[in-house]
C-alpha positions in Angstrom: 17.6 3.7 11.3 14.0 2.5 11.5 13.2 3.7 8.0 16.3 2.1 6.5 15.4 -1.2 8.1 11.8 -1.0 6.8 13.1 -0.3 3.3 15.3 -3.4 3.4 12.2 -5.5 4.1 10.3 -4.4 0.9 10.0 -6.6 -2.2 11.0 -5.4 -5.6 7.5 -4.2 -6.5 6.3 -3.4 -3.0 5.5 0.1 -1.9 4.5 1.6 1.4 1.0 3.0 1.7 0.9 3.9 5.4 3.2 3.9 8.4 1.9 4.5 11.9 2.9 3.8 15.5 1.3 3.5 18.9 -0.6 6.6 19.9 1.5 9.2 21.8 -0.5 8.4 24.9 1.4 5.1 25.1 4.7 7.0 25.0 3.5 9.6 27.5 2.4 6.9 29.9 5.9 5.3 29.7 7.9 8.4 30.3 5.7 10.3 32.8 7.5 8.8 35.8 10.9 9.5 34.4 9.9 13.2 33.6 8.6 13.6 37.2 11.7 12.1 38.7 13.9 14.4 36.6 12.1 17.4 37.9 12.3 16.2 41.5 16.0 15.4 41.3 16.8 18.6 39.5 14.9 20.7 42.0 16.5 18.9 45.0 19.9 19.5 43.5 19.4 23.2 43.0 17.9 23.6 46.6 20.7 21.5 48.1 23.4 23.6 46.3 21.8 26.8 47.5 21.4 25.7 51.1 24.9 24.3 51.6 27.4 27.0 52.6 30.1 28.0 50.1 32.7 26.8 52.6 31.2 23.4 53.0 33.1 20.5 51.4 29.8 19.1 50.2 29.2 22.1 47.9 30.5 20.3 44.8 29.4 16.9 45.8 25.7 17.7 45.8 25.6 18.8 42.1 27.7 15.8 41.1 25.5 13.3 42.9 22.4 15.0 41.4 23.8 14.7 37.9 24.6 11.0 38.4 21.0 10.4 39.7 19.6 12.4 36.7 21.3 10.0 34.3 19.0 7.1 35.4 15.6 8.6 34.4 17.2 10.2 31.3 18.5 6.9 30.2 15.3 5.0 30.8 13.2 7.8 29.2 15.4 7.7 26.1 15.0 4.0 25.9 11.2 4.3 26.1 11.2 6.9 23.3 13.4 4.7 21.1 11.1 1.7 21.7 8.1 3.8 20.7 9.8 5.1 17.6 10.9 1.7 16.4 7.6 0.0 17.0 5.9 0.5 13.6 2.8 -0.7 11.9 3.0 -0.6 8.1 0.5 -1.2 5.3 2.0 -1.9 1.8 0.4 -2.8 -1.4 1.1 -6.5 -0.6 1.0 -7.0 3.2 0.6 -5.6 6.7 3.8 -5.5 8.7 4.5 -5.1 12.4 8.1 -4.2 13.4 9.4 -3.9 17.0 12.8 -3.8 18.7 15.6 -1.2 18.6 18.6 -3.5 17.8 17.0 -7.0 17.9 14.1 -6.9 15.5 10.8 -8.8 15.6 8.9 -8.7 12.4 5.4 -10.1 11.8 3.6 -9.7 8.5 0.3 -10.8 7.0 -0.2 -11.0 3.3 -3.2 -9.0 2.1 -4.6 -11.9 0.2 -4.8 -13.9 3.4 -6.6 -11.2 5.4 -10.1 -12.4 6.0 -11.5 -9.8 8.3 -10.5 -6.6 10.2 -12.0 -5.6 13.5 -11.6 -2.2 15.2 -12.3 -1.4 18.8 -12.4 2.2 19.8 -13.6 3.5 23.1 -15.3 6.9 23.5 -12.0 8.3 25.0 -10.1 6.7 22.0 -12.4 8.4 19.5 -11.8 11.8 21.2 -8.0 11.4 21.0 -7.7 9.3 17.9 -6.5 5.8 19.1 -7.8 2.3 19.2 -7.2 -1.4 18.7 -7.1 -3.2 15.3 -7.5 -7.0 15.1 -6.6 -8.6 11.8 -8.0 -12.1 11.1 -6.0 -14.1 8.6 -5.8 -17.5 7.0 -2.2 -17.9 8.1 -0.9 -20.0 10.9 -0.9 -17.0 13.2 -4.6 -16.6 12.8 -5.0 -13.2 14.6 -2.8 -10.1 14.7 -3.7 -7.6 17.4 -2.5 -4.0 17.2 -3.3 -2.2 20.5 -3.7 1.6 20.9 -2.4 2.6 17.5 -2.7 6.1 16.2 -5.7 6.8 13.9 -7.0 3.3 13.6 -9.8 4.3 11.2 -7.1 5.5 8.7 -5.1 2.3 9.3 -8.2 0.1 8.7 -9.1 1.9 5.5 -5.6 1.7 4.2 -5.7 -2.1 4.6 -9.2 -2.3 2.9 -8.1 -0.1 0.0 -4.8 -2.0 -0.6 -6.6 -5.3 -0.5 -9.2 -4.1 -3.0 -6.5 -2.9 -5.4 -4.6 -6.2 -5.1 -7.7 -8.2 -5.8 -8.7 -6.1 -8.8 -5.1 -6.1 -10.1 -5.2 -9.9 -10.1 -8.5 -9.9 -12.0 -7.0 -7.6 -14.7 -3.8 -9.6 -15.0 -5.5 -12.9 -15.2 -9.1 -12.5 -16.6 -11.3 -15.7 -16.3 -11.8 -17.8 -19.4 -15.3 -18.8 -20.4 -15.9 -22.5 -21.0 -15.0 -23.5 -24.6 -13.7 -20.1 -25.5 -10.3 -18.5 -25.9 -9.4 -14.9 -25.3 -7.3 -12.9 -27.7 -5.1 -10.8 -25.5 -4.9 -7.9 -28.0 -8.6 -7.8 -28.5 -9.2 -7.7 -24.8 -6.8 -4.8 -24.1 -9.3 -2.0 -24.8 -11.8 -3.6 -22.4 -9.1 -4.0 -19.8 -8.2 -0.3 -20.1 -11.9 0.6 -19.7 -12.0 -1.5 -16.6 -8.9 0.2 -15.3 -10.5 3.6 -15.9 -13.6 2.5 -13.9 -11.3 1.5 -11.0 -9.6 4.9 -11.1 -13.0 6.7 -11.1 -14.0 4.6 -8.0 -10.8 5.6 -6.2 -9.4 2.1 -6.1 -6.5 3.0 -8.4 -4.5 6.2 -8.3 -3.8 8.2 -11.5 -0.2 6.9 -11.5 -1.2 3.3 -11.1 -3.8 3.7 -13.9 -1.3 5.2 -16.3 1.3 2.5 -15.5 -1.2 -0.4 -16.1 -2.5 1.3 -19.2 1.1 1.7 -20.6 1.8 -2.0 -19.9 -1.4 -3.1 -21.8 -0.8 -0.8 -24.7 2.8 -2.2 -25.1 1.3 -5.6 -25.7 -0.8 -4.4 -28.7 
């Protein structure tokens, strides 16, 4: 369900580079009380059933009451798991998206071309277990997007930086600057553009597939 909703948000030429969530510590902290309560109620139900005599009228009532009580932590724990699963942080080739909510969705996105700075805060404990906070400073009205305790923040930050670099270089290739008083013949510039694409591929900014796609588009114009 979460993946289908994410796909419905994407533009025609938009593709997903990275999807992550809160670190599993966040989920564990949410469900630890429910897990403890389930164990206590289950143990109390078993002990109560054993202690009560077979002839007692409460013999069948104790398991029934225990089952009803167990439904409470199971329900709340399931809700916590669903909330964690549906809270996603996504980096595409055009923007950074935050999605939360199981049925009622709240979506916040920041265009990569408006991202001014990315700050990462990772404690020593966070470095050991692979979580941290990412703060994205943008030129939009929101100004700052804060993602707390996400899984593998270093990878998330690098994904944003790489996607932004590819987007900026793609803009330079598609719309090369004109020198004052000169015109550019598009067909004559195509070999130079392909050379520049090859350099971007060598630097790791463009993938092999992206390079071949751009190259084919340029060759088609010759």
